[in-house]
KEDREN-643946 format. One record per atom (N, C-alpha, C): atom name; residue number from 1; x, y, z. Coordinates in nm, 2 decimals. Atoms other than C-alpha are relative to their C-alpha. Layout:
PT    a     k       px       py       pz
PT   CA   NUM        X        Y        Z
...
This chain:
PT    a     k       px       py       pz
PT    N     1    -0.02     0.14     0.02
PT   CA     1    14.72    -3.31    -0.17
PT    C     1    -0.08    -0.08     0.10
PT    N     2     0.07     0.07    -0.11
PT   CA     2    14.57    -3.41     0.17
PT    C     2    -0.15     0.00    -0.03
PT    N     3     0.14    -0.01     0.03
PT   CA     3    14.23    -3.29     0.05
PT    C     3    -0.04    -0.10    -0.11
PT    N     4     0.03     0.10     0.10
PT   CA     4    14.25    -3.50    -0.26
PT    C     4     0.00    -0.14     0.05
PT    N     5    -0.01     0.13    -0.06
PT   CA     5    14.36    -3.81    -0.06
PT    C     5    -0.13    -0.03     0.08
PT    N     6     0.12     0.01    -0.08
PT   CA     6    14.07    -3.75     0.18
PT    C     6    -0.12    -0.02    -0.08
PT    N     7     0.11     0.02     0.09
PT   CA     7    13.83    -3.71    -0.10
PT    C     7    -0.01    -0.13    -0.07
PT    N     8    -0.01     0.13     0.07
PT   CA     8    13.95    -4.02    -0.28
PT    C     8    -0.04    -0.11     0.10
PT    N     9     0.03     0.10    -0.10
PT   CA     9    13.92    -4.22     0.05
PT    C     9    -0.15     0.00     0.02
PT    N    10     0.15    -0.01    -0.02
PT   CA    10    13.56    -4.09     0.10
PT    C    10    -0.07    -0.06    -0.12
PT    N    11     0.06     0.05     0.13
PT   CA    11    13.47    -4.18    -0.26
PT    C    11     0.01    -0.15     0.00
PT    N    12    -0.01     0.14    -0.01
PT   CA    12    13.61    -4.53    -0.22
PT    C    12    -0.09    -0.06     0.10
PT    N    13     0.09     0.05    -0.10
PT   CA    13    13.42    -4.58     0.10
PT    C    13    -0.14     0.00    -0.04
PT    N    14     0.14    -0.01     0.04
PT   CA    14    13.10    -4.47    -0.05
PT    C    14    -0.03    -0.10    -0.11
PT    N    15     0.01     0.10     0.11
PT   CA    15    13.15    -4.69    -0.36
PT    C    15    -0.01    -0.14     0.06
PT    N    16     0.00     0.14    -0.07
PT   CA    16    13.23    -4.99    -0.14
PT    C    16    -0.13    -0.03     0.07
PT    N    17     0.13     0.02    -0.07
PT   CA    17    12.92    -4.94     0.07
PT    C    17    -0.11    -0.02    -0.10
PT    N    18     0.11     0.02     0.10
PT   CA    18    12.70    -4.91    -0.24
PT    C    18     0.01    -0.14    -0.06
PT    N    19    -0.02     0.14     0.06
PT   CA    19    12.86    -5.23    -0.39
PT    C    19    -0.05    -0.10     0.10
PT    N    20     0.04     0.10    -0.10
PT   CA    20    12.80    -5.42    -0.06
PT    C    20    -0.15     0.00     0.01
PT    N    21     0.14    -0.01    -0.01
PT   CA    21    12.44    -5.30    -0.05
PT    C    21    -0.06    -0.07    -0.12
PT    N    22     0.05     0.06     0.12
PT   CA    22    12.38    -5.41    -0.41
PT    C    22     0.02    -0.15     0.01
PT    N    23    -0.03     0.14    -0.01
PT   CA    23    12.55    -5.75    -0.35
PT    C    23    -0.10    -0.07     0.10
PT    N    24     0.09     0.05    -0.10
PT   CA    24    12.33    -5.80    -0.04
PT    C    24    -0.14    -0.02    -0.06
PT    N    25     0.13     0.00     0.07
PT   CA    25    12.02    -5.72    -0.25
PT    C    25    -0.01    -0.12    -0.10
PT    N    26    -0.01     0.11     0.09
PT   CA    26    12.13    -5.98    -0.51
PT    C    26    -0.01    -0.13     0.07
PT    N    27     0.01     0.12    -0.08
PT   CA    27    12.18    -6.24    -0.24
PT    C    27    -0.14    -0.03     0.04
PT    N    28     0.14     0.02    -0.04
PT   CA    28    11.83    -6.18    -0.12
PT    C    28    -0.09    -0.05    -0.11
PT    N    29     0.08     0.04     0.12
PT   CA    29    11.69    -6.21    -0.47
PT    C    29     0.03    -0.15    -0.03
PT    N    30    -0.03     0.14     0.02
PT   CA    30    11.88    -6.54    -0.52
PT    C    30    -0.07    -0.09     0.09
PT    N    31     0.06     0.08    -0.10
PT   CA    31    11.74    -6.67    -0.20
PT    C    31    -0.15    -0.01    -0.03
PT    N    32     0.14     0.01     0.03
PT   CA    32    11.39    -6.58    -0.31
PT    C    32    -0.03    -0.09    -0.12
PT    N    33     0.01     0.09     0.12
PT   CA    33    11.44    -6.76    -0.64
PT    C    33     0.00    -0.15     0.05
PT    N    34    -0.01     0.13    -0.05
PT   CA    34    11.55    -7.07    -0.45
PT    C    34    -0.12    -0.04     0.08
PT    N    35     0.12     0.03    -0.08
PT   CA    35    11.26    -7.05    -0.20
PT    C    35    -0.12    -0.02    -0.09
PT    N    36     0.11     0.02     0.09
PT   CA    36    11.01    -7.02    -0.49
PT    C    36     0.01    -0.13    -0.07
PT    N    37    -0.02     0.13     0.07
PT   CA    37    11.16    -7.32    -0.66
PT    C    37    -0.03    -0.11     0.10
PT    N    38     0.03     0.10    -0.10
PT   CA    38    11.14    -7.52    -0.33
PT    C    38    -0.15    -0.01     0.02
PT    N    39     0.15     0.01    -0.02
PT   CA    39    10.77    -7.43    -0.30
PT    C    39    -0.06    -0.09    -0.11
PT    N    40     0.05     0.09     0.11
PT   CA    40    10.72    -7.60    -0.64
PT    C    40     0.06    -0.14     0.01
PT    N    41    -0.06     0.13    -0.02
PT   CA    41    10.92    -7.90    -0.51
PT    C    41     0.14    -0.01    -0.05
PT    N    42    -0.14     0.00     0.04
PT   CA    42    11.26    -7.81    -0.65
PT    C    42     0.01    -0.02    -0.15
PT    N    43    -0.03     0.01     0.14
PT   CA    43    11.42    -7.82    -0.99
PT    C    43    -0.03    -0.13    -0.06
PT    N    44     0.01     0.13     0.06
PT   CA    44    11.39    -8.19    -1.03
PT    C    44    -0.14    -0.05     0.01
PT    N    45     0.13     0.04    -0.02
PT   CA    45    11.02    -8.20    -0.96
PT    C    45    -0.10     0.05    -0.11
PT    N    46     0.09    -0.04     0.10
PT   CA    46    10.88    -8.11    -1.30
PT    C    46    -0.09    -0.13    -0.03
PT    N    47     0.10     0.11     0.02
PT   CA    47    10.59    -8.33    -1.43
PT    C    47     0.06    -0.13    -0.04
PT    N    48    -0.06     0.13     0.05
PT   CA    48    10.82    -8.59    -1.59
PT    C    48     0.11    -0.05     0.08
PT    N    49    -0.11     0.04    -0.08
PT   CA    49    11.07    -8.62    -1.32
PT    C    49    -0.02    -0.13     0.08
PT    N    50     0.00     0.13    -0.07
PT   CA    50    11.15    -8.95    -1.14
PT    C    50    -0.08     0.02     0.13
PT    N    51     0.06    -0.02    -0.14
PT   CA    51    11.05    -8.81    -0.80
PT    C    51    -0.16     0.02    -0.01
PT    N    52     0.14    -0.03     0.02
PT   CA    52    10.71    -8.69    -0.93
PT    C    52    -0.08    -0.13    -0.04
PT    N    53     0.06     0.12     0.05
PT   CA    53    10.63    -9.01    -1.11
PT    C    53     0.00    -0.12     0.10
PT    N    54    -0.01     0.10    -0.10
PT   CA    54    10.73    -9.23    -0.82
PT    C    54    -0.11     0.03     0.11
PT    N    55     0.12    -0.03    -0.08
PT   CA    55    10.38    -9.20    -0.66
PT    C    55     0.01    -0.06     0.14
PT    N    56     0.00     0.06    -0.13
PT   CA    56    10.44    -9.45    -0.38
PT    C    56     0.14     0.02     0.08
PT    N    57    -0.13    -0.03    -0.06
PT   CA    57    10.79    -9.32    -0.30
PT    C    57     0.09    -0.12     0.04
PT    N    58    -0.08     0.12    -0.03
PT   CA    58    10.96    -9.66    -0.31
PT    C    58     0.14     0.01    -0.06
PT    N    59    -0.13    -0.01     0.07
PT   CA    59    11.25    -9.54    -0.52
PT    C    59     0.01    -0.07    -0.13
PT    N    60     0.01     0.07     0.13
PT   CA    60    11.14    -9.73    -0.83
PT    C    60    -0.13     0.05    -0.07
PT    N    61     0.12    -0.03     0.08
PT   CA    61    10.90    -9.67    -1.11
PT    C    61    -0.06    -0.13    -0.05
PT    N    62     0.07     0.12     0.06
PT   CA    62    10.65    -9.94    -1.19
PT    C    62    -0.05     0.04    -0.14
PT    N    63     0.05    -0.03     0.13
PT   CA    63    10.50    -9.97    -1.53
PT    C    63    -0.12     0.10     0.00
PT    N    64     0.12    -0.09    -0.02
PT   CA    64    10.18    -9.80    -1.41
PT    C    64     0.05     0.15     0.03
PT    N    65    -0.05    -0.13    -0.03
PT   CA    65    10.38    -9.51    -1.27
PT    C    65     0.07     0.07    -0.12
PT    N    66    -0.07    -0.05     0.12
PT   CA    66    10.59    -9.48    -1.59
PT    C    66    -0.10     0.04    -0.11
PT    N    67     0.10    -0.03     0.10
PT   CA    67    10.27    -9.45    -1.79
PT    C    67    -0.02     0.15     0.00
PT    N    68     0.02    -0.14     0.00
PT   CA    68    10.27    -9.08    -1.69
PT    C    68     0.09     0.07    -0.11
PT    N    69    -0.09    -0.05     0.11
PT   CA    69    10.55    -9.03    -1.96
PT    C    69    -0.01    -0.09    -0.12
PT    N    70     0.03     0.08     0.12
PT   CA    70    10.44    -9.16    -2.30
PT    C    70     0.13    -0.06    -0.06
PT    N    71    -0.12     0.05     0.06
PT   CA    71    10.80    -9.19    -2.43
PT    C    71     0.06    -0.11     0.09
PT    N    72    -0.05     0.10    -0.10
PT   CA    72    10.91    -9.38    -2.11
PT    C    72    -0.08    -0.12     0.00
PT    N    73     0.09     0.11     0.00
PT   CA    73    10.61    -9.60    -2.12
PT    C    73     0.03    -0.09    -0.12
PT    N    74    -0.03     0.07     0.12
PT   CA    74    10.69    -9.70    -2.48
PT    C    74     0.13    -0.08     0.01
PT    N    75    -0.14     0.06    -0.01
PT   CA    75    11.05    -9.79    -2.39
PT    C    75     0.02    -0.06     0.13
PT    N    76    -0.02     0.06    -0.13
PT   CA    76    10.99    -9.94    -2.05
PT    C    76     0.08    -0.13     0.00
PT    N    77    -0.08     0.13     0.01
PT   CA    77    11.11   -10.29    -2.15
PT    C    77     0.14     0.02    -0.03
PT    N    78    -0.14    -0.03     0.03
PT   CA    78    11.42   -10.15    -2.30
PT    C    78     0.07     0.06     0.12
PT    N    79    -0.06    -0.07    -0.11
PT   CA    79    11.48    -9.94    -1.99
PT    C    79     0.03    -0.09     0.12
PT    N    80    -0.01     0.09    -0.12
PT   CA    80    11.44   -10.22    -1.74
PT    C    80     0.11    -0.10    -0.03
PT    N    81    -0.12     0.08     0.03
PT   CA    81    11.80   -10.36    -1.77
PT    C    81     0.00    -0.13     0.07
PT    N    82     0.00     0.13    -0.07
PT   CA    82    11.76   -10.62    -1.50
PT    C    82    -0.13    -0.08     0.00
PT    N    83     0.13     0.07     0.02
PT   CA    83    11.41   -10.72    -1.60
PT    C    83    -0.07    -0.04     0.13
PT    N    84     0.07     0.03    -0.13
PT   CA    84    11.27   -10.69    -1.25
PT    C    84    -0.14     0.07     0.00
PT    N    85     0.14    -0.06     0.01
PT   CA    85    10.95   -10.51    -1.37
PT    C    85    -0.01     0.14     0.05
PT    N    86     0.00    -0.14    -0.05
PT   CA    86    11.05   -10.17    -1.23
PT    C    86     0.13     0.07    -0.04
PT    N    87    -0.12    -0.08     0.04
PT   CA    87    11.29    -9.89    -1.31
PT    C    87     0.06     0.06     0.12
PT    N    88    -0.07    -0.07    -0.10
PT   CA    88    11.55    -9.78    -1.07
PT    C    88     0.03     0.14    -0.05
PT    N    89    -0.03    -0.14     0.04
PT   CA    89    11.66    -9.41    -1.08
PT    C    89     0.11    -0.01    -0.11
PT    N    90    -0.10     0.01     0.10
PT   CA    90    11.97    -9.52    -1.28
PT    C    90    -0.05    -0.04    -0.13
PT    N    91     0.06     0.05     0.12
PT   CA    91    11.77    -9.71    -1.53
PT    C    91    -0.09     0.11    -0.07
PT    N    92     0.08    -0.11     0.04
PT   CA    92    11.53    -9.41    -1.56
PT    C    92     0.09     0.10    -0.07
PT    N    93    -0.09    -0.10     0.06
PT   CA    93    11.82    -9.17    -1.62
PT    C    93     0.06    -0.04    -0.13
PT    N    94    -0.06     0.05     0.12
PT   CA    94    11.98    -9.39    -1.88
PT    C    94    -0.10     0.01    -0.12
PT    N    95     0.09     0.00     0.11
PT   CA    95    11.67    -9.42    -2.09
PT    C    95    -0.05     0.14    -0.03
PT    N    96     0.04    -0.14     0.03
PT   CA    96    11.57    -9.06    -2.05
PT    C    96     0.11     0.07    -0.08
PT    N    97    -0.11    -0.06     0.08
PT   CA    97    11.92    -8.96    -2.18
PT    C    97    -0.01    -0.04    -0.14
PT    N    98     0.02     0.05     0.14
PT   CA    98    11.86    -9.18    -2.48
PT    C    98    -0.12     0.07    -0.07
PT    N    99     0.12    -0.06     0.06
PT   CA    99    11.51    -9.04    -2.54
PT    C    99     0.04     0.15    -0.03
PT    N   100    -0.04    -0.14     0.03
PT   CA   100    11.65    -8.68    -2.51
PT    C   100     0.09     0.01    -0.11
PT    N   101    -0.10     0.00     0.11
PT   CA   101    11.94    -8.76    -2.74
PT    C   101    -0.08    -0.02    -0.14
PT    N   102     0.07     0.03     0.12
PT   CA   102    11.70    -8.90    -3.00
PT    C   102    -0.09     0.12    -0.04
PT    N   103     0.09    -0.12     0.03
PT   CA   103    11.46    -8.60    -2.97
PT    C   103     0.09     0.11    -0.06
PT    N   104    -0.09    -0.10     0.06
PT   CA   104    11.75    -8.36    -3.03
PT    C   104     0.05    -0.04    -0.13
PT    N   105    -0.04     0.04     0.14
PT   CA   105    11.88    -8.56    -3.32
PT    C   105    -0.11     0.01    -0.10
PT    N   106     0.11    -0.02     0.10
PT   CA   106    11.54    -8.56    -3.48
PT    C   106    -0.02     0.14    -0.03
PT    N   107     0.02    -0.14     0.03
PT   CA   107    11.51    -8.19    -3.44
PT    C   107     0.11     0.06    -0.09
PT    N   108    -0.11    -0.05     0.09
PT   CA   108    11.85    -8.13    -3.59
PT    C   108    -0.02    -0.05    -0.14
PT    N   109     0.01     0.05     0.13
PT   CA   109    11.79    -8.36    -3.88
PT    C   109    -0.12     0.06    -0.08
PT    N   110     0.11    -0.07     0.06
PT   CA   110    11.46    -8.19    -3.95
PT    C   110     0.04     0.14    -0.05
PT    N   111    -0.04    -0.13     0.04
PT   CA   111    11.63    -7.85    -3.95
PT    C   111     0.11     0.00    -0.11
PT    N   112    -0.11     0.00     0.10
PT   CA   112    11.91    -7.97    -4.18
PT    C   112    -0.04    -0.11    -0.10
PT    N   113     0.05     0.11     0.09
PT   CA   113    11.70    -8.19    -4.42
PT    C   113     0.04     0.02    -0.14
PT    N   114    -0.05    -0.02     0.14
PT   CA   114    11.88    -8.05    -4.73
PT    C   114    -0.08     0.09    -0.08
PT    N   115     0.08    -0.09     0.08
PT   CA   115    11.61    -7.82    -4.84
PT    C   115     0.06     0.14     0.02
PT    N   116    -0.06    -0.13    -0.01
PT   CA   116    11.73    -7.47    -4.92
PT    C   116    -0.08     0.09     0.10
PT    N   117     0.06    -0.09    -0.10
PT   CA   117    11.67    -7.22    -4.65
PT    C   117     0.02     0.14    -0.04
PT    N   118    -0.02    -0.14     0.05
PT   CA   118    11.61    -6.87    -4.78
PT    C   118     0.05     0.09     0.11
PT    N   119    -0.05    -0.09    -0.11
PT   CA   119    11.71    -6.73    -4.44
PT    C   119     0.15    -0.03     0.03
PT    N   120    -0.14     0.04    -0.03
PT   CA   120    12.05    -6.91    -4.44
PT    C   120     0.09     0.08    -0.09
PT    N   121    -0.11    -0.07     0.08
PT   CA   121    12.37    -6.74    -4.56
PT    C   121     0.04    -0.10    -0.11
PT    N   122    -0.04     0.08     0.11
PT   CA   122    12.49    -6.86    -4.90
PT    C   122     0.14    -0.06     0.02
PT    N   123    -0.14     0.05    -0.02
PT   CA   123    12.85    -6.89    -4.79
PT    C   123     0.10     0.03    -0.11
PT    N   124    -0.10    -0.03     0.11
PT   CA   124    13.01    -6.75    -5.10
PT    C   124    -0.03     0.14    -0.06
PT    N   125     0.02    -0.12     0.07
PT   CA   125    13.04    -6.45    -5.32
PT    C   125     0.00    -0.03    -0.15
PT    N   126     0.00     0.02     0.14
PT   CA   126    12.97    -6.41    -5.69
PT    C   126     0.12     0.07    -0.06
PT    N   127    -0.11    -0.06     0.07
PT   CA   127    13.25    -6.35    -5.93
PT    C   127    -0.05     0.11    -0.09
PT    N   128     0.04    -0.11     0.08
PT   CA   128    13.23    -6.02    -6.11
PT    C   128     0.06     0.00    -0.13
């Protein structure tokens, strides 16, 4: 019985060490992912992000700066709630949420336009 207990303890210690080593490796991988993203400027620095479009870093988007995003440029007047000729981050986020919602709605309506889809399930069974 003592040998079995000693063996079980040794096995648990070995498994625990392996788990800790694997967890440490995962943490290093996660750190590398974050570091790579930071090199690119972070998750919010894609081409259409507020931070990237704000070329003069004043915290606002002028009409010229917003021209970098065609959808935003088209709806600049609608987005400028206080009509000061520039978009705050909040105004930008509000209009981009509307634009994204419309984009998704259009994609969904195109995919459900009422035309039969030969790949879709029929949803019923034939009577025999």
